[in-house]
N, C-alpha and C positions, 0 to 999 in steps of 0.2 A: 648165640653169639657167633659161632662158627659159620652158621648159615648167613648171617648178616655180613661177615667179613668176606665170605665167598661171593655173595651177591655183589658187594661193593667192588671186589676185584674184577668180577665179570663185567660190571658196568664200566669200570675204568678201561679194561682191555677192549671192550667194544667201542667205547667212545674215543679211545686213543687214535685209531686210524682216521676218524673224521676230523679230530682236532689237528692232526698232522697234515691231513689233506688241505685244510683251510690255511694252515701256516705255509705250506708249499705253494698254494695258489697265491697267497699274498706275496711271497717271495718272487714267484714268477711274474706277477704284475709289476712289482717294484723293479725287477731286473729288466723287464720289457720297457718300462718307463725310462729307466736309466739309459738303456740302449737307444731309445728314440731321442732322448735329450742329447746324447753323444752324437748321434747322426745329424741332428739339427745343428749342433754346434760346429761340426765338421763342414757341413754345407754352407753355413754362414761364413766360416773361415775361408772356404774356397771363393765365395762371392766377394768377400773383402779383398782377397789376394788378387782377384781378377780386376777389381776396381783400382787397386793400387797399381797393377801392371798397366792398365789403360792410362791412368794419370801420369805414370812415369813416361809413357810414350808421348803423351801430349806435352809434357815438360821438355822432353828431348827435342821434339819438333820445334817448340818455341825457342829453345836455346839455339838450335841450328838457325832458325829464322833471325834471331837476335844477332848471331855471329855474322850472318850475311849482311844485315843492315849496318853493323859496325864496320865491316869491310867496305861497304858502299860509302859510308860516311868518310872513311879514310881516303878513298879515291876522290870523293868530291872535295875534300879539304886540299888534297894535292892539286886538283884542278883549279881551286880558288887561288892557291899560292902561285901556280903557273900563270894564270890569267892576271893576277894582281901585279906580278912582276912585269908582264907585257904592258899592262895598263900604265904602270909607273914609268916605264921606259918611253912609251908613246906620249904620255903627258909631259915628260921632261923634254922630249923632242919638240912637242908643240910649243911649250913655253920658250924654248930656244928660238924656234921659228918666229914667234911673236916678238921676241926681243930683237932679233935681227931685222925684222920688218920695221920696228920702231926706229932703229938706228939708221935706216936709209932715209 
């Protein structure tokens, strides 16, 4: 019985490093996989942040362009008001001239 216990202990002691080595290898593989997943996620985040930055630049350019067009619209409206006033004045003068011509 002692021999059997001694033999069992000897087997456990010799098998133990191999079992531990496999467990460490598994842990190393899992740690490496987790590291790679983290790196991939960080790279994806950087890519998304770059796309967001690019889109923000596009939006800013379009907002600037829109502002320019709105300014141009305001100027054109002022020009319309100015030319409408001139036209109204000239049309009134023309009507007056026609009226005077009829009276002669």
